[in-house]
N, C-alpha and C positions, 0 to 999 in steps of 0.2 A: 543755209550757210555753206560756204565752200568747205569741201573736205580737206584736212591736214593729217599728217602723221609726223612724229618725231622719230629721227632716225640719223645715224651716222655710220660710216664704214661701208656703205653701199658701193658697188660697183656702178660705173657709168650706165651699164646696160641695165642692172637692177633699178637704178633710179628712173631711167627712161620707161622701163616697163611699168613701174608704179604710176608714174605721171600719166601713161598711156590709159590707165584705168580711171583717170579723172581725179587723182589724189596728188596734193601738193607736199613736198617734204620739207619740213623746217629741220635743218641741220644744226650743229653746235660745235663748239671747240672742246678740247679736252678738258676732263676734270682731273687735275693733278693731284688731287687728295687720294684717289683711289689707285690701285695697282696699274702700272702702264699698259699692260695688254687689254685692260677693260675700261681704260680712261675715257673711251667714246662710247661707252654702253649706256643707251638712253634708259634702261630699266634701273640702273643705279643713281641717276640724277634727276628723275622726273616722274611724277605719277599723275595721270589724268583723273581728277576726282569727280568728273561730270559736271553738269551745269555750267560749262565753259570755264571751269577752274583748274589751274594747273599748279601742282605743288613742285617747287623748284629746289634743288640742292643750293645751299648758300653759296657755294663757289661758282654757280652758274647764274647768280642774279643779273649779271651784266647783260644777259640776253632777254631780260623780263620784257623790254620795249619790244622786241620782235613779237613776242606773244600778245602783248596788249594791243599793238597795232593791227592784229588780225581778229580782235575781238574777244580775247581771252583775259580773265582776271588771274593774276598770278600771286601765290602765296609762296614766300621764301622760308625755307627750314631754318630754324633758328641756330643750329649747331653745323659745324664742319664735318664731312665725312672723314674716314680714315683709310688707310692703305691695306689694313688686315682685317679679317673676319673677326667680330661681327660689326666693326665700325664701318664697313663699306654697304651695309645692306639695309639701313633704316628706311630707305625708300623703295625696297624690293618687296612687292606683294602682288598678288593677282585678283583683280576684281572681275567678277563675271556679271555684274549688274544686279545680283541678288545675294551673291556670296562674296565674303573677302577672304582669300586664302593667304595666311601669313603665319610667321612664327611670332607670337605676341611678345616673345622675349627680345627679339632683335628689332623689329619694325617700330617706326616712329610712333610715340604715344599720340601725338597730335593726328597723325593718319588714322590710327586705330580709332580714336574717338570720333573723328569726322565721319568714318564709315558707319560706326555704330549708330551716330545721330540720324544718318541716312537711311538707317534700317537694315543694314547689311547683316547677314548672319556670319559671325566669324567662325571660320575653320582652322584652328590651330594646328600647325604642322611643325615638325622637327626639321626644316630646311629653310635657311635664311635666304637662299637664293630662289626665292619662291616664283617670282615672275619668269626668271630664266627658264624654269623647269615647267611652266604651265602654258598651254595654248587654249585660251578661253574660246569655246565653240559656241555656247549659248548661255543664257543665264543659269542653267542647270546642267551644263555638260562641259567637259574639260578633256584635253589630252595631256598626259604628262609621262615623263621618262624617269620621274623619281618615285621610288618604291613607299617612302614614308608619306608622301602626298597622296598617292593612291590608296593606301590603308586608311587614312584619316578622312578622305573624301568619298569613299566608294558607297557608303551608306546614305550619303546625302545628295550626291550628284551622279550623273551617268558619266562614268570615268573610262576612258580608253588608256590602259598602260601599255607603253611601248618600250622597245630595247634602248637602253641608253649606250653612248660610245660611238654613235654613227653621225655625229655632228662635230664639226672642226672648231676649234678656238685656239688660234695661234698664241703659243706661250703656255699652254696647258695641254693635258692628255686628251681632253675632249671638251666639248661644250654642250649645251642643253637645247632641246627642241623649241621650248618657249622662246629662248634668245635668238633663234633663226626664224622667227616668223611674226606675223601680226595680222589681226583681223580687220581689214580696211573698210569693210561694208558688212551689212547684215548678212550678205550671201558669198562673200569672198574672203578667204584667208590665203595670204601671200607667204611664200617660203623663200627665204635667201639661200638659193641653191636649188637642186632638183630633188624634191620630195619623192620622186619615183626611185631614187637611189637608196632610200631608207628601206631596210629589210621588212619592215611592217607596213610598208605602203598600201598594200591591199587591204589591211585591216583600217589604216587611216582614212582610206578612201571611201570604204563603206560606212564608216562611222560619220563622215562628214555628209555623205548622200542622205543618211537618215535626218540630217537637219538642214537639208537642202543648201549646202554649202559647197562651193567650188574651191578646190586646191590649186592655187596658181604657182608654178615654179618660175622664179625670176631669172635664173639662169640654168645652164646644164652642168654646172660645177656641183661637187659635193656640197651638202648642207653646211652652212657656217654660221655660227653664233656670233651676231653683232650687237647682242644687248637688247634685242627685240625691236619691232617696228610698232610704235605706240600710237594707235589711233585717237584722234581728238574729237570724238562724237559719242 
């Protein structure tokens, strides 16, 4: 099956570099229910459930045909999102393939039950912007810049905790490393910007090497949170 990612807010150069890696990008329009600076953040409007299933925010159901035409099944969220926390994060959670990292008080109950049925072990965290804050590396390894996620996960996963505040997010003081990245294949994680400009790059590089994963910088600009690059595989 052809490789796809869901992403918006990428520069032309970033898009070209992703496509040069053999991956096609599915873009989307703004979700006007959430705050304007994050209205094009994929990790607020979509979750890939596995098995060619995509969970879609109700506001975005009009692009369902795009996913269906590419061989995916679409499940539409029953409620609209909201502009303020926690109404904007019901679809924001991080799936490693074996664990689901989420704030069980804010994530969609449907999503939570779906992953429980699939056999995921749920790691409950006190961070509703979970996917924004997590880079899934393997089924049992993540990178995060959130201390609460690190503390909740470190006894179950191999967790690299990195400094926060070195990812841009226009409209806010800073963004998150998960929102500036995406694992586009088993051995490549792309970063929206230059990961070498992060002060913990050496630790990140060594951590990824341990899992035989290459870090690919899409541009030479500072890391910028665009709401994740969500792989559909």
